[in-house]
C-alpha positions as CSV (number, residue, x, y, z in Angstrom):
1,M,0.0,0.2,-0.1
2,K,1.3,3.5,-0.8
3,Y,0.5,6.5,1.3
4,M,0.5,10.3,0.6
5,V,2.5,12.2,3.3
6,K,1.5,15.8,4.6
7,G,4.0,17.4,2.4
8,K,4.1,20.9,4.4
9,E,4.3,19.1,7.7
10,L,7.3,17.1,6.5
11,T,9.1,20.1,5.1
12,N,8.6,21.9,8.5
13,L,9.8,18.9,10.6
14,R,12.8,18.5,8.4
15,R,13.5,22.4,8.5
16,R,13.3,22.3,12.4
17,K,15.8,19.5,12.5
18,N,18.2,21.4,10.0
19,L,18.0,18.7,7.6
20,S,18.5,19.0,3.7
21,Q,16.5,17.1,1.4
22,D,19.5,15.4,0.4
23,Q,20.3,14.5,4.2
24,L,16.8,13.4,4.8
25,A,16.8,11.3,1.5
26,T,20.1,9.5,2.7
27,L,18.6,8.7,6.3
28,V,15.4,7.2,4.7
29,G,17.1,5.3,2.0
30,F,16.2,7.2,-1.2
31,V,19.0,7.7,-3.9
32,G,18.9,11.4,-3.9
33,P,16.7,14.5,-2.9
34,S,14.5,14.8,-5.6
35,S,12.4,12.0,-4.1
36,I,12.0,14.1,-0.9
37,G,11.0,17.2,-2.9
38,R,8.4,15.2,-4.7
39,I,7.1,13.9,-1.2
40,E,7.0,17.2,0.1
41,K,5.1,18.7,-2.9
42,G,2.5,15.9,-2.7
43,T,3.4,14.0,-5.9
44,R,5.1,11.2,-4.5
45,P,3.4,8.4,-2.3
46,V,5.8,6.3,-0.1
47,D,5.5,2.6,1.1
48,R,4.9,1.7,4.6
49,E,8.6,1.1,5.2
50,K,9.6,4.5,4.0
51,L,6.8,6.0,6.1
52,E,8.0,4.5,9.3
53,K,11.5,5.5,8.4
54,L,10.4,9.2,8.0
55,A,8.5,9.1,11.2
56,N,11.3,7.6,13.1
57,V,13.8,10.3,11.9
58,F,11.4,13.0,13.5
59,G,10.2,10.9,16.5
60,V,6.6,10.9,15.3
61,S,3.9,8.4,14.5
62,P,3.7,7.4,10.9
63,D,-0.1,8.2,11.0
64,S,0.7,11.8,11.8
65,L,2.5,12.2,8.6
66,V,-0.4,10.6,6.2
67,E,-2.8,12.8,4.4
68,I,-6.4,11.6,5.2
């Protein structure tokens, strides 16, 4: 199953941690920053594994990042 992430929330969390898109991509296991950019824009869904990795980086629940 694929999930759409709340892009603005992800951007805000990333900026509060002073992470670049490239740094976050590396932490989550993406090849480059363009994937994070597309997730933040709401044009790229993520699978459960990536959603959980994103949530772990920021110490939030995966559900809190998902668009309803």
